ZANU-222544 format. One line per field, with one value per residue (C-alpha): x negated, y negated, z. Coordinates in steps of 0.001 Angstrom, whole numbers, plus 500000, padded with zeros to 6 digits. Example, Ala and Ser with C-alpha at 12.3 -4.5 7.8 and 13.67 -1.06 7.14 Angstrom:
<nodes>
xx	[487700_486330]
yy	[504500_501060]
zz	[507800_507140]
</nodes>
This chain:
<nodes>
xx	[088011_089868_090107_086353_085637_087912_086231_082808_083981_085367_082154_079979_082178_081831_078044_077985_080071_077869_074754_076396_077226_073636_072383_074744_073534_069873_070499_072282_069374_066891_068941_068976_065222_064604_066808_064890_061611_062977_063911_061182_062294_065855_064858_063272_066217_065650_062113_059733_056301_054509_055964_054420_050977_049483_050426_050045_046504_045541_047095_045820_042340_042013_042989_040913_037872_038173_038486_035621_033281_033564_033617_030538_028809_029474_028453_025318_024259_024738_021986_019389_021040_023441_024574_028298_027903_025737_028368_031092_029247_028294_031893_033230_030690_031719_035399_034882_032409_034458_037738_036139_034532_037797_039704_037204_036942_040718_041208_038692_040072_043737_042966_041294_044439_046544_044573_044899_048683_049148_047129_049229_052478_051247_050311_053635_055601_057548_059520_060803_058096_056025_057961_056367_052803_050544_049572_045794_046266_048805_046704_043627_045500_047080_043737_041982_044809_044816_041043_041307_044082_042032_038877_040636_041265_037682_036767_039466_039161_035455_034253_035122_034265_031245_029711_027951_029471_033022_032559_031374_034091_036772_035572_035536_038966_040606_038981_040192_043781_043654_042185_044736_047552_046497_045944_049307_051080_049468_050484_054072_054579_052904_054913_051862_051092_050937_048668_046278_046029_045471_042770_040976_040808_039842_037003_035659_035654_033841_031211_030644_030195_027891_025701_025436_024517_022039_020242_019860_018821_016163_015006_014651_012681_010325_009679_009793_012299_014741_016948_016988_020308_022228_021939]
yy	[452989_449749_450601_451211_447968_446032_447500_446591_443064_442634_444020_441681_438727_439626_439765_436383_434787_436331_434901_431477_431593_432544_429578_427247_428579_428149_424578_423755_425131_423121_419947_420503_421080_417927_415932_417303_416219_412722_412533_414409_413115_414481_417869_416171_414073_411369_410525_409570_410381_409052_405596_405709_406726_403273_401543_404739_405222_401626_401664_405065_404670_401147_402113_405294_403425_400813_403422_405621_402748_400820_403925_405337_401965_401690_405289_404897_401725_403483_405896_403094_400768_401645_398084_397413_393973_395401_397952_395295_392852_395572_396771_393242_392595_395840_394864_391454_392656_395733_393848_391297_394062_395976_392827_391852_395363_395830_392403_393108_396608_395592_392504_394747_396899_393737_392536_395938_396068_392496_393257_396389_394423_391859_394569_396339_393107_394239_391712_391712_394009_391393_391975_395418_394134_394662_391719_391498_389039_391182_394289_392545_391294_394683_396467_394030_394241_398045_398124_395698_397730_400898_399149_397680_401118_402016_398380_397764_401229_401123_397581_396406_399542_398971_402402_404010_407491_406238_403763_406399_408779_406103_405370_409070_409696_406695_407632_411221_410160_407562_409930_412627_410078_408457_411837_413174_409988_410189_413832_413145_410116_411851_415048_417170_419352_417195_419571_420139_416456_415484_418109_417124_413451_414294_416563_413972_411259_413410_414345_410657_409730_412677_411935_408230_408941_411659_409545_406543_408695_410390_407044_405632_408677_408699_404952_404501_401654_400531_397576_394891_394296_391082_388678]
zz	[061145_061873_065535_065698_063815_066211_069254_067888_067159_070668_072183_070123_071055_074737_074490_072747_075505_078199_076562_076328_080036_080854_078839_080703_084054_083048_081876_085125_087161_085068_085597_089368_089394_087372_089713_092695_091062_090533_094231_096109_099477_099335_100732_103739_104797_102190_103345_100532_101918_098840_099501_102955_101747_101191_104444_106462_105217_106007_109483_110623_109142_110516_114057_113967_112634_115364_118071_116890_115972_119243_121433_119684_119948_123683_124337_122212_123998_127340_126304_126480_129003_131792_132586_132347_130757_128005_127060_127220_124953_122482_122327_121808_119059_117386_117555_115918_113290_112447_112132_109796_107734_107430_106431_103748_102367_102226_100631_097865_097253_097119_095026_092443_092406_092081_089033_087367_087880_086647_083519_082920_083289_080762_078275_078651_078525_081602_083583_087115_088476_090281_093482_093809_093499_096522_098733_099354_102228_104074_103518_104938_108008_108637_108326_110687_113214_113126_113668_116595_118240_118033_119263_122290_123802_124762_125339_127934_129426_130218_129680_133191_135200_137454_138017_135066_135311_135746_132894_130418_131589_131102_127580_126679_128198_126501_123196_123455_124121_121354_118759_119506_119411_116134_114520_115655_114544_111118_110736_111827_109593_106668_107004_107900_110887_114026_115961_113076_112249_115878_116376_113158_114119_117708_116593_114166_116819_119354_116783_115969_119645_120309_117299_118181_121791_120796_118192_120500_123447_121322_119967_123484_124632_121674_121605_125399_125052_127690_126751_129436_131163_130722_133603]
</nodes>
């Protein structure tokens, strides 16, 4: 009887220790998972992609908008006027107007975010967090600069080419290279697929140029309008 009772006691003690070890292992795994959540960039070589999101979005969208807007504008104008100076002036006007629009829009948007974060800091009574507040002025300048850089590609590529066919071809070629490059750069810096991102941006840009050219061409045909060339 005593021998049986001792064996049962030893067996129960062994099961209790095994359960305790399992609990320790589970807690250790949970701690590792929590630590991984606190540092999401550790698995990717220490890169925090969320920290890149704000400036990456402004830079890529600004450059892509400049490229697509000016290229579509130049291609659309060529549907009603094949003069080189007309395309050059229209592209330059698009660059200046677009850069100003992007700067103002980014300034207003970031300033609204700035006011919200300042109000939150005052409510929480937090100190020492003002260094992390966004800068509306820097955001506006960065957005305008990115738009101008993107817009310069089609403008410089086709704005000074004399023959109509070569000029349109130069604009389309420069725009294609720029769209693929901006899309691939955005995918690489954001940790996404480079090929998929590049193709998505390229397809969107080509659709924008085709729609702009088609609408203006149809408008010129229906209304029998041909814009006079610049002297």
